[in-house]
N, C-alpha and C positions, 0 to 999 in steps of 0.2 A: 743766159743762166743767171747772170748777176742781178738783173732786175726782177727775176722770178720770185726770189725769196721775200722781198718787201711786199710784192703784190699778193703772194700767198698769205702772209701774216696779216695784212690789212683786210684781206677777204675773210679770213677766219675770224678776225675781230668783229667784222660786220655780221657774220653768221652767228657767232656765239654771244654777241654783246659783251665782250670781254675786254677790259682795259689793258690787260697785260699783253695780249696779242697786238693791240693797237700801238702801244709804246714800243714793243719789239719790232713792229713793222716800220715805224718811223726811225728807230735806231738803225735798222738794217738798210734803210733807204739812204742814210747819210754817206756811207762809203760809195754807194752807187752814184749819187750826185757828184761826189768829189771825183770819182773816176771819169765820168763823162765830161765834167768841167775841165779837168786836166787834159783829156783827149781833145776837147774842142780848142783849148787855148794853146797847147803845145803841138798839136797835130801838124799845122802848116810848117812850123819850124823843123820838125822831124823830117817831113817829106822833102823840104828844101835841102837839108843837110845830107840826106841819103842821095838825092839827085846830084848834088855837087860831088859827093864821094864817088858815085858811079861814073860821072863825067870825067873825073881826073883819072880814074882807074882804066877806063876804056880809051881815053886819050884824045 
């Protein structure tokens, strides 16, 4: 759902030839890019931390 908003806005910009939708689409894409970059960069660390926590919990 996060990536659907920029796709919709950029699609509307292409359909309507409207610069406002294009700018809105690119601005809406920034949080999407940041989210997936953080998920990519911190994902392995989070999985390792949870795996270690479960290992210590289960013994």
